[in-house]
C-alpha positions as CSV (number, residue, x, y, z in Angstrom):
1,M,13.8,-76.4,25.8
2,K,15.2,-75.5,22.4
3,R,11.8,-75.6,20.9
4,S,10.5,-73.2,23.6
5,R,13.4,-70.8,23.1
6,R,12.8,-70.9,19.3
7,R,9.2,-70.1,19.8
8,T,10.1,-67.2,22.1
9,N,12.5,-65.8,19.4
10,Q,9.8,-66.1,16.8
11,I,7.4,-64.2,18.9
12,L,10.0,-61.5,19.5
13,F,10.8,-61.3,15.8
14,W,7.2,-60.9,14.8
15,A,6.7,-58.3,17.6
16,L,9.7,-56.3,16.4
17,S,8.5,-56.6,12.8
18,L,5.1,-55.4,13.8
19,L,6.6,-52.5,15.7
20,V,8.7,-51.5,12.7
21,V,5.7,-51.6,10.4
22,L,3.6,-49.5,12.8
23,S,6.5,-47.0,13.1
24,M,6.8,-46.7,9.3
25,A,3.0,-46.2,8.9
26,L,3.0,-43.6,11.7
27,G,5.9,-41.8,10.1
28,L,4.2,-41.8,6.7
29,T,1.0,-40.6,8.2
30,I,2.8,-37.7,10.0
31,S,4.7,-36.8,6.8
32,V,1.6,-36.5,4.6
33,M,-0.7,-34.8,7.1
34,P,-0.8,-31.0,6.5
35,Q,0.9,-29.0,9.2
36,P,-1.2,-26.3,10.8
37,R,-0.1,-22.8,9.9
38,P,-0.1,-20.0,12.5
39,P,-2.8,-17.5,11.9
40,T,-1.8,-14.3,10.1
41,P,-2.4,-11.4,12.4
42,T,-5.0,-8.9,11.0
43,P,-4.3,-5.5,12.6
44,T,-7.4,-3.5,13.5
45,S,-5.5,-0.5,14.7
46,F,-2.6,1.1,12.8
47,S,-1.3,4.3,11.3
48,F,0.3,4.9,7.9
49,A,1.7,8.0,6.1
50,V,0.8,9.7,2.9
51,C,3.0,12.3,1.1
52,G,3.6,13.6,-2.4
53,Q,5.7,15.9,-4.7
54,S,9.1,15.0,-3.3
55,I,11.0,16.7,-6.1
56,H,12.2,20.0,-4.8
57,N,14.2,19.4,-1.7
58,A,16.1,16.2,-1.0
59,P,17.2,17.1,2.5
60,L,13.7,17.9,3.5
61,Y,12.4,14.7,2.0
62,S,15.0,12.8,4.0
63,R,13.7,14.5,7.1
64,L,10.2,13.5,6.1
65,L,11.2,9.8,5.7
66,K,12.9,9.9,9.1
67,Q,9.8,11.4,10.8
68,V,7.5,8.9,9.1
69,A,9.5,6.0,10.5
70,E,9.8,7.5,14.0
71,D,6.1,8.2,14.3
72,G,5.2,4.5,14.3
73,N,3.6,4.3,10.8
74,V,3.5,0.9,9.2
75,F,4.1,2.1,5.6
76,L,4.3,5.1,3.3
77,I,2.1,5.9,0.3
78,H,3.4,8.5,-2.2
79,T,0.9,10.4,-4.4
80,G,3.4,10.8,-7.3
81,N,6.2,13.0,-8.7
82,L,8.9,11.1,-7.0
83,V,11.5,12.8,-9.1
84,S,11.8,16.1,-11.1
85,G,12.3,14.1,-14.4
86,G,12.0,10.4,-15.0
87,S,15.5,9.7,-16.2
88,E,17.5,6.8,-14.8
89,P,20.0,9.1,-13.0
90,N,17.1,10.9,-11.2
91,F,15.6,7.7,-10.1
92,Q,19.0,6.4,-8.9
93,E,19.3,9.5,-6.7
94,F,15.8,8.9,-5.4
95,A,16.7,5.2,-4.7
96,E,19.7,6.4,-2.6
97,L,17.3,8.6,-0.6
98,M,15.1,5.6,0.0
99,A,17.9,3.2,0.7
100,D,17.7,3.3,4.5
101,F,13.9,3.8,4.8
102,P,12.8,0.8,6.9
103,L,9.1,0.7,5.9
104,P,7.2,-0.6,2.9
105,F,6.8,2.1,0.2
106,Y,3.8,2.3,-2.1
107,P,3.9,5.1,-4.7
108,V,1.6,6.0,-7.7
109,P,3.2,7.5,-10.8
110,G,3.1,11.3,-11.4
111,N,3.6,13.3,-14.6
112,R,7.2,14.0,-13.8
113,D,8.0,10.3,-13.3
114,Y,7.8,9.7,-17.1
115,D,11.0,9.3,-19.2
116,R,10.6,9.6,-22.9
117,G,7.0,8.6,-22.8
118,T,7.4,5.5,-20.6
119,L,7.3,4.7,-16.9
120,E,10.0,2.1,-17.2
121,N,12.4,3.8,-14.7
122,F,9.5,4.4,-12.3
123,L,8.6,0.7,-12.3
124,R,12.2,-0.4,-12.1
125,Y,13.2,1.8,-9.1
126,S,10.0,2.1,-7.2
127,G,9.5,-1.6,-6.8
128,V,5.8,-1.5,-7.5
129,P,4.2,-4.4,-9.6
130,D,2.4,-2.2,-12.1
131,V,1.3,1.4,-12.9
132,H,-1.8,0.5,-10.9
133,Y,-2.2,-2.1,-8.1
134,S,-4.1,-2.7,-4.8
135,F,-3.6,-4.5,-1.5
136,D,-5.4,-5.1,1.8
137,Y,-4.2,-4.3,5.2
138,G,-6.3,-4.8,8.3
139,P,-9.9,-3.7,7.4
140,V,-8.8,-1.4,4.6
141,H,-8.6,-2.0,0.9
142,F,-6.0,0.3,-0.8
143,A,-6.4,0.9,-4.5
144,L,-3.6,2.9,-6.2
145,A,-4.8,4.1,-9.6
146,N,-2.9,5.8,-12.4
147,S,-3.8,9.4,-13.4
148,D,-0.2,10.3,-14.1
149,L,-0.7,12.3,-17.3
150,G,-3.9,14.1,-16.2
151,D,-6.4,11.6,-17.7
152,L,-8.3,8.8,-16.2
153,T,-8.9,6.7,-19.2
154,A,-11.9,4.3,-19.7
155,E,-9.5,1.4,-19.3
156,E,-8.2,2.8,-16.0
157,L,-11.8,3.4,-14.7
158,A,-12.7,-0.1,-15.7
159,W,-9.8,-1.5,-13.7
160,L,-10.6,0.6,-10.7
161,Q,-14.3,-0.4,-10.9
162,A,-13.5,-4.1,-11.0
163,D,-10.9,-3.8,-8.3
164,L,-13.2,-2.0,-5.9
165,A,-16.2,-4.2,-6.7
166,A,-14.2,-7.3,-5.9
167,S,-13.2,-6.1,-2.4
168,E,-15.1,-7.1,0.6
169,Q,-13.1,-4.9,3.0
170,P,-15.3,-2.6,5.1
171,V,-13.1,0.5,4.4
172,K,-11.9,1.4,0.9
173,M,-9.3,4.1,0.0
174,V,-8.1,5.2,-3.4
175,F,-4.8,7.0,-4.2
176,L,-3.8,8.8,-7.4
177,H,-1.7,11.7,-8.7
178,Y,-4.0,14.2,-10.4
179,P,-7.0,15.2,-8.3
180,P,-10.5,15.2,-9.7
181,F,-11.0,18.8,-8.5
182,A,-9.0,21.7,-7.2
183,P,-9.4,23.5,-3.8
184,D,-10.6,26.6,-5.5
185,D,-12.7,24.7,-8.1
186,S,-10.5,25.9,-10.9
187,T,-9.7,23.6,-13.8
188,A,-5.9,24.1,-13.5
189,D,-3.8,21.1,-12.5
190,I,-6.7,18.7,-12.2
191,M,-7.6,15.7,-14.3
192,R,-8.5,16.7,-17.8
193,S,-10.9,13.9,-18.3
194,G,-12.6,11.2,-16.3
195,N,-13.3,13.5,-13.3
196,E,-17.1,13.1,-13.1
197,E,-16.9,9.4,-13.9
198,F,-14.3,8.9,-11.2
199,M,-16.2,10.7,-8.5
200,A,-19.4,8.8,-9.4
201,L,-17.6,5.5,-9.3
202,I,-16.0,6.4,-5.9
203,K,-19.4,7.1,-4.4
204,E,-21.0,4.0,-6.0
205,Q,-18.3,1.7,-4.6
206,G,-18.5,3.1,-1.1
207,V,-15.0,4.5,-1.0
208,S,-14.3,6.4,2.2
209,Y,-11.1,8.4,1.4
210,V,-9.4,9.6,-1.8
211,F,-5.9,10.9,-1.6
212,A,-4.3,12.9,-4.5
213,G,-1.2,15.0,-5.1
214,H,0.1,17.2,-7.9
215,I,-1.2,20.5,-6.5
216,E,1.3,21.6,-3.9
217,G,0.0,22.1,-0.4
218,Y,-2.7,20.5,1.7
219,H,-6.5,20.5,1.3
220,A,-9.2,18.4,2.8
221,E,-12.9,18.4,1.8
222,E,-15.9,16.1,1.9
223,R,-18.0,15.7,-1.2
224,N,-21.0,13.3,-1.5
225,G,-19.9,11.5,1.7
226,V,-16.3,10.9,0.5
227,H,-13.3,12.5,2.1
228,Y,-10.9,14.0,-0.4
229,I,-7.4,14.9,0.8
230,L,-4.8,16.7,-1.3
231,T,-1.2,16.3,-0.1
232,A,1.9,17.4,-1.9
233,E,4.6,18.5,0.4
234,G,6.3,21.0,-2.0
235,G,3.9,23.8,-0.9
236,L,3.7,22.8,2.8
237,H,6.4,20.8,4.4
238,H,4.2,18.0,5.8
239,Y,2.9,14.5,5.5
240,V,-0.6,13.2,6.4
241,R,-0.8,10.6,9.1
242,V,-3.8,8.3,8.7
243,T,-5.0,6.3,11.8
244,V,-7.3,3.3,11.4
245,Q,-9.1,1.9,14.4
246,G,-11.6,-0.8,13.3
247,T,-13.6,1.0,10.7
248,E,-13.0,4.5,12.1
249,V,-10.5,6.6,10.3
250,T,-8.9,9.9,11.4
251,T,-6.2,12.0,9.7
252,E,-3.7,14.6,10.9
253,V,-1.2,16.8,9.3
254,V,2.3,16.3,10.6
255,S,4.2,19.6,9.9
256,L,8.0,19.1,9.5
257,G,8.7,22.8,9.8
258,E,7.3,23.2,13.3
259,Q,7.8,19.5,14.3
260,T,4.3,19.5,15.6
261,V,1.2,17.4,14.9
262,K,-2.0,19.2,14.1
263,G,-5.2,17.2,14.5
264,Q,-7.5,17.3,11.4
265,R,-10.6,15.3,10.4
266,P,-11.9,16.5,7.1
């Protein structure tokens, strides 16, 4: 009887031991197996805002920021000249204007954003990673280039060419401060060098839209199959709302003065 009871205890002991070993093995297996990550949503339909030249009227710019957020845009791109002069106090005032803005903000530097020959304050207060950078959102590749002093250097063109060539997004857009041409085809207030090279590169790389600032007002024009849009709100109180639906892109001018939206497809 004792021998039978001892044998039963041994069987229970080994059974429990085996259960513990299996539990440890299972726990180890679970701990080292990669956990599945939820898929990142890729929006195929969205709108974003583009504005520029926010240097003359802080109350108006505050209204613009409020309107951009209320209109359902996902972010704001600024075509440069955030401040009237690139000093730290000026950028601190600009940062206060932006403090309550709830959307991501992507500016390019303008000629007035310089301070004593550097863009140190622009980089510090704008939050951008560099004087030029790019990102993807939905089907669009956004390249933000640096033409801040009116020249598109060979180095900048090389960066832009490599960036655009590496992108496999079906829609490509480029943003910069100085435009490659003026609405009246004058040479005033446009890039002093790199214009032709830039426009040839844009066509070669299949860019759909180019947005620029510096010249106050609004102008839209198509050249060589590329839509060029000039937006700088100092001359016309507006921003440009860009809507992407798949690979289709439309733009419209949102006028702050009249609080109306005017449809526009350049």
